[in-house]
N, C-alpha and C positions, 0 to 999 in steps of 0.2 A: 502493500499501500503506501501510497506518494505520498507527500506532505500536500499541503494547499487543499485545493476545493475537495476532489475525490476523500479526501481523509474527512474534509467537514463534512460533507455529509452523513457518513457513517455516523459521526460523534451525535451531529444536529437528532439523528434518529436515536443514538442510545441515553443522549441527556434528556432530550423533550419529548420524543417520541416515546419513552420508553421505560422511565423512572416516575415514580408518583412523586417525588420531591422535586423535580423538575418542573413535572406537568400543571404542579400547582398553581404557577405565576399566570399560564395560558387559561387555567380551568375557571380562573375567578377576575380574569380579562373581562372586557367590555368586547364581547365576541361579535356584534352588531357594528362595531367600528372598523372591522378588520384589523385590528391592532392586537396580534397575537404572535404566538411561535407555534413553530410545525411543517408540512409538507405545504411548498407551493407547485405551482403548475409551471410557471415561467417567468421570465427575467419581467414583465409588466407586473406581473401577480407578485411578487415580492416587491415594486418598487410602488405598488399602489397600498402593500403594507408600511412602508414606511411611512408613506405620506399620513395616512390615517391613526399612522403613532404619534405621528409632529403635531395633527392638530389636542391631540390630548395633553401633551407636553407644552402646547404654547398655548393654552386655555387653562382655565383655573382648578387643573384635577387636584383632588384630593391627592394626599401624599401616599394611600397605599396604592391609590391608581395610578399616578402620576410614576411610581417605582415601577409601575407593571409594566407600564408604557416603555419606559427607558430600557427594561431588560429585553423586551419585545423590539425592539428600533435596534438598536444594542445587535443583537441575534442574527436581526435581518439584513443589517450591516456588512457583518464578519458574514454573511453567506456572498451576500453582492461586492463583495474583496474592496468596502470600504473604511479599512480598516482605524485609522484616524478617530473615524465619525464612531466608530466600533467603541472605541477605547474610554473616549470620552464621556456615552452613555452609559456605558458599565460600572466606569466609575466612580461617575455620579450617582446611579443607585445605590451601589454598593455603600456611599457614604451616608445615605439618607437612611438605610437599613441595617447599620454598622450595630448599632447599639442591641439589634433584638438578638443577635446569636443566634437564628434559627434556621433552619430551612431557605428563608428566601433570601437572608444575606450568603445563606452557603450555596447557591445557585450563581450567585454576581461572582463570586470568589472560582465556582468552574468556570465559569466561561471567559473572566480573565487570565486563569492559566493557560486555556486552551487557545485566547487570544498571544499571551506570548509565545506560545508555541508556532500556532498557525502563521499569523501575521510577522513575528519578529525570528524566529528559529530561536530563541534563548530558551532551551531546553531547561537550562539551572532555575532559571525566575519562575517557570510555568509550575515545576516541583515542588518551588519553597509556595507559591500559592495555592498549588493543589494538597498542599501538606495541611495549610492551615485548615482549606476547607477539611477535611478528612478530622482534623482536633476540633471544630465547631460540632461537626454533625457526623459522629464516625458510623453509624449506623446506615449511612446514606450513601449504596453503591456507585451512584455515579459519577464522584470523585475518585476511587480507585478505580475506577474504568477509565475515564479520560488521561490519566494519570501512565495506566497502562501505556497507552497508546503515546504518550508523552516519550515513555522508556522502553519503548516501540523504536520508534523514531531515533533514539539516540542509542539502540544498539545495546542499551544493557537489559537481554532477553530475559534474565536469571528474575529481575527485580520488575519486568512486566507481567512475568506471568505468578509473580507472589501479589501485585495488585490485583491482576485479572480473577486468580481465585479465592480473593479474598471478596469483588464482588458477587461471585459466582454464590459464596455463601449469604449473603446477604439481600440479593432478591427475592420476591414474595411471589411471583409469580409467574406463569408461564412464558410471557410474553417479556419480561424481563430476563429471563432465566436465557432463554434462545438467545438474545440481544450476547449475552454476555460470552454463552459457549462460539458464538460467532466471531466476537472476539479473540478468545483465547486461538480458536482454530488459523487465526490468522497470523498470531505468533508463532504459533507452530511450522506454519508454512514458513515465515521467513527466516527459522532456523532449519529449515529442510525437513520436518518431521511430521514426512504426508500422512503417513499410518495416523498420527493423533489429530492431524488437521480434521482429516475427511472422519475421522470418529464424531470432533466436536461437531460439525457441519452437520452431519446426518440426526444429532441428538437438538439440533435448532430447528431442523424439519421435523421432525419426529411432534416438535415441542409447537412450531408454528407452521404447518405443513403448505399454507397460502402464501407466505413467504419468496417471492419471486430472486430476493438477493441471496437467500440461502442457497436454494438450486443453482444458481450461476457459481456463488462460490465453490461449490462443491465440486461441479463441475470441472472446474479449471484445477481443481487439486487431479480428478482422474487424467484431466490432458496431462498434468504435469509427471504424473508416474506412467506416460505411454498409453490409458485405457481410454483413445477417442471414440467407443461406441458408449459407453458410460458418459464421457462427458457430455457426446451428444446427446443422449436423454433428459441428463439434468438440465441442458440448455433449453430443449425443446421444451419443458415443460417451464424455468422460469420466462420466456419469451409468452405462454398462454396466461402465468398468474401476474405478467406484467398491465396484459391489458388494454395495452394501448397509450399505455400513462407512463411519466416521468422512469426513464430509467431503461423502456420497449429499446432504442437504438442503439443502444450498448449491449443488450441482447443481442440482437441482432449483429451487430460488429464479431461478439466474443463465436458466437455460431457459425457466421462468414468463413471465421479463420480456423477454426477446427475444417471444415468442410474445403478451404483451400487446403489447408496441412495433407489431406486423403486425397487431394487433385480432384475432388468435383466441383469443377469450374462454374457450372450454371447453376445449381445450387449456391453458393457461394457468393454469385451476383445477385441473386435474387436478392440474399439477406445484406448486401450491402446496397443495395435499392431501397428494400424495406428501412433500412437505416435513415438512408436519406429523405424517403417521405415523412419517417416521422420528428425528424430535425434537420430540414435542408441544410445548415450551418455546420455542420459535424464532420469536425474533416476526416476523423480515423476511419468513416464510410468513405471517404473518397481514398484516403490511402488504401484501405482494404480492398477495392478493386480496381487500385490503379496496379497492383501488388497481383492481383488475381491477372489480369489481363498481361501482365510481364511474364507471371508463370506461364501463359500460353502462348506466350510468341506475340502477341499482339504489341509492340511497345511504341507507336501512335496515340493509342489509345489509354495505353499505360502512362506516358507523359503527360496527355491533358488530363488525367486524372490526379495526377500529382501537381500541376499547375493550379488546379480546382482547390484541392486540399489547401493549398498556401493562400487562394484568395479569400476564402471563407472567414468569416469571424469567429472569434473566440465566444464560448458558449458560458455561460454562469455555471459554475460549476464543474466547469470540463477544463479548466487551465490547463492542466499538467496532463492530460491525456491528449489532447489538441496538440500541446506543446511538441509532446513526443511523436505523434504524426507529422508535425510543419518539419523537426529534423529528420524523419525516415522522408519524406518529400522532395527537401531539399538534396540527401544524393542520391538520391533515385534517379533523378534530373538531371544531376552532375555526372555520374554512369552510364546515363543512357545517352548522353550526348557527348560522350567520350570517342566513339566510332568504333567500338571493341567490341568483340562478342561476350554477352552476357551470361553468367553462368545456368548452369539446369538443375532444377531440381528435383530429386527425386521424390515422386507421393508414399507419404509417410503411412504404415500398416494400421488397422484398424486397433490392435496391441500391439505392443512392442514386443518381441523377442524374449527380452529379457530388461531389468529394471534400468540397465547401461548401456541400453544397445542403441542405436540409431542405423537405416544404411545411411553409407556415404558413397559418394561416384568417386570415380579413379580421376586425379588431376594433372594436367600436363605442366608442368615449370615454364613457367613466364621466361621472357627476354624481348628483350628492344633493340632496335638496332643503334649501333655505335653509335651514330649522331646526335640521336635520344640521348643517349649514356653521356654524353659530352656536354649536352647540354644542361642535363639534370644536376650537371657536376659544377659546372659551371656557376648555376643559380644556388646551391644548396650543398656546395664545398665537401670536404671530405670526410666520408662517411664510414665506419670497420661496424663489426658486429658478431657477436660470441655467439653461436648456437647451441643449445646443448640438449640430448634427448636420452634422457633414461629409461633404459626398457628390462635390464638383465637384474631385476632385483633378488639380493641373496638371500633374503629371508622370508622372503613375504612372494606371492605369485608374479609371475612375470606379466609384465604389462605389453601386450602386444605392438602400439604403433608407435611410441615415442621415438624411438629408434628412428624410424621411417619419417616421424613428422619433423622431426629436427634434420635427418637429409635432404626433405623436399623444403622447408623454407630454405635453408642455405643454398642449394642450387638457386633457389628463386631470387634471393637476394645479388649473387654475383652475376645472375642474366640481366637485373636488369641496373647494374654498373656500381655496384659497392667496391669500394676501394680494397677491401682487405676484410673474408669470413672466415671464422677459427670454427669448425667443426668438432664439436667433441661427443663421443657417445658412450654410455653407459660409466659415468665419470663416478668416481672415488670420492672422498671427499676431501683426502687429499690432494688428488689431481685438479678438483672443482678449485680449490683456495687457490691451485698455484697458477691456473688457468686465469680467474679474477684478477690475482696480482699483478699478471703479465697483461694481461688487458687492460686495468687502468693506467699503465705503462703509458699505452698507446693511445686511449682515450684522453689524456693531459693534451695532445697533440692533432685533435683532431675536431671536426663543426658537428657531428652526430656519431654518438655511439650508442649501440643496440644491443642488449639482452633477451633472447629467443630459450627457452626454457621447458621441457615437456617431460613432465613425470611423476613425480609424487611431491606432495606439498600441503604442509600441516602449521595449525596457527594453535599453539602452548602460550598461555597466560599474557594473550594480547598481542606476543610476537608469532611473526611469520618464518618460516623455514623452508628450504629443499631439500630435498630426502635424497643427499647419494644412493647408488647401490650396495653399499656394503652396508648401511646403517641398520642395525638390529632393536633400537629405541623399545627396549625391555619398561621401560619406566619414562614421565617425563624430562626428569632432569637429564637422559640420557640426549637431549636436542642439542643441548649445551656442547657436548663433546662429539658428536657425530653427525648432525645436519649443520646446514651454511644458511646463517640468516637473511633476509631479505634484503634486510638494512645493509650488509654487507657487497651485497649486489648494488646497489643503488650507490654505494660508496665508489665501486668500479668503473661506476658509468658520470661521476661527478664531475669531472676537469673537462667535461666536452663544451667546445666552445656556445655552440648551439642549441642542440634537441638532446634527449637524455631519455631515452626508451627502451622499456621495460614489456615481455609480453610473456606472458605466463599460463601454459595448457597444464597446471598442474593442481586444480580444486576437483581431484577424484576423493573418494569416499577414505580414510584412515585403513590403511591396511595393516598397521602394526596394533590395534586395540585389542585383537583377538590375541598376539603373542603377550601384550601387559597383560591380559587377563590371566595367562598362566602364570606369572612372578606377581601373587597376593600381597606379598609384603613391600611392596614398593608402588609409586602413587602413579595410577595407571593412565594410561592415555585411551581417552573414552569417546564415543561420540559427541559433538559440541549438540545434538538433540537430546542428549540422556537427562534430561530434567525431571525434579520428582513433580508430582501433581501440584504441592504445596508450593512449587516456583523455586525449590532450594536446590541446590547439588549437596552430594553427599561428598565427605574428604577427598575421595578420588578422585573428583571429577576436574581435572585440568583445561580444559574449553578446549584439547585437542580432536579435531572430528574432521567435518565435513570440507576438506582444504582447507584454503586459506582464508584468512580475516581481511578485514575493511583494512585500507594502507591510507596514512595520509603522505601528500608530495606536495614540493613547491619546487618554484623556479620553471625552469623551461621544463619539464618533466612529466611525463607519461606512461602509467604503470596500468596493461590491458589486460584482465584476467576472461579465461576462457569461459567463466561459468560465475556471475555475482554473487557474492558472500550467501550462503545457506542453501545454494544449488553446487551440485556435481556433475564434474565437467564430463561427457558423454567421449569412451575411446572411437566406438565406429564401428561398422561393422566390417568394412573395407579395409583399405590400406591406411589410411590418413584417418584422426579425426575430424569431425565435422568443423573446428576452429581452425585446425591446419590448414582444412580445404577450402576452407573462406579465405583465410589468410594468404596464401598460395594464390589462391584464384582472383583477387581483388588488389593485389599488391603492385602489377604492372598496369592498374586503369589510368591513362596519361590527364592532366590535369586536375584530380579530385585531391581535394584537400586533407593534411592527414586525420584530422577531424572527422571528415567526413566519412574518407576511408574507412576509419574504424565505425564508423556508423552502419554503412553497410556491411562490414564482417557480422557485427552485431544482428543486423537484420536478417542479414544469408544464413548464422546459424539457428537463429529462431525458425525461420523459414522451414531450414531441414531435421532439423527435432523436433517440428511439433510445436513450438513455444518451453520443449522441455529445458533447456539452456537461453542463459541470455549473458551473454560476453557483458561484461562492464571495464570502464573508463575510469580509471581517478586522475586527477592532476590539470590543467590548462595551462595553456599554451600563450605568451605574450602576444597582443596584435598586430605588435611592429612589424611582425615577418610574418608569411604562409610556409608550410613548409610541405612537401609530396615527396614522395617514393620515386615517380616521376611526372617530370613537367610535360607540358605541351610544347 
């Protein structure tokens, strides 16, 4: 779940639509005036609500009614992304009722906490405000529920689960209980524990079987586990339950994507068309049509759809989704205008052969004409790369593809004119550190320094490590002596004058958990998703699990993960992983700026894996210079 308005809609439902304490203001408000909280049909209805509340606020309303109007207008301003106006109303209302220390005061605090998260991204302040709410009204589940969302956005999933579990223990009816189970399922989805997410979504559906969002959310989990048949069944039910109301456009887009992944382009287009009829300015539907036309080989119609996606305005409550759609549209237009052949995608089977497999095509190593390579070098400067692929692990099962991935990427880099490419396969820790030391000395005299790594990677106590083939990792402290910290890789490229780039196809499941389990006397390496029902971890749990954790970078640096935090990178049923295939296929596309190129890689992997794997790029580049693997 992203920040901004998509999450806003969820929290509106949780705080205003579910919990009795948060409904009280709306119930006692002047319903005839239209000044109330709760669902709204469209932007015009939201603006009418603001106007109705303004009439009360500017009139001679009694203090209680004035507080109600300030609350309703503040929430409406948040929904309308008018954050400065929202904070003014919410703080004024809070001060009016502060002496009561009751549920009314609590409601203002909850929404102020949400403001600090949603509008300002200030998680710490949001947590403080919501902590005040839990102290004033400790049996109100709303504050715990919203604070759980803040902790989730912050990446503190243990505390997020503790709060959502507290909320589950406090709710007192099926509607509230379904909402909290839906919220907890979202956290389990974040950490990649799809079994628990599926169980919680199923509980929510059992309690509130006519809520379309719960069916849509469970369909998403089925898709992430490779079961497109069950995903479609839930998506079908969600669309029926939306009854043409708000949210149905997203429902059609999600089902359209599933159908496109399966190669059913006609039905996919029908769904995207229905989404546009429902919400004519909904950018994801135009992007969905564009991707469908692109996959079917109709590139001109694809470009037309991507241009439409860039032209349509943002919809209230969908800004994050629309921005993602526009980013995709810009990248696809750049690729389709490059003049080179576009990748082809294999339809994904209705059921994955295994939890970590996906069909991958053979890929041809790209090459550019010598004149193009010279022109690129003149503009981009000297470029070097260290490419490592670890397959032959000694203590855990062999990974089939990383060695081939590294060989293919190294050949592609040479083919597009990199000045120096060092290839290392099946590296021990000693050889990896030696290679990084040598590479660091070369990076000091170059413009681009790039490291590509395929193999196992893990996170332990907040630190990311690449795992050499000779690692045993019987306990978490062994990583200090047997693995290579990602910070050491970053340090090796730090001397490059212009661009520092790391690509990591290392987000696979932790293979060392089993070895740790056989050594009960040592602190164990266990799955990151191993969180108890009460939100706590046992003393043996040290955050080593599903691949790598989030990374912070600065300066002209990019770190590209093959799969975002909480997901696992699929190895592929062909000779290469989906990520390696996408990188090699896109690397030689001329005239595509590097951020757009990695957006293409991200979207290609999503298409190839039916959305089960989403690459993620950390970092940003200074705007004074654009970077290209291949210039025009």
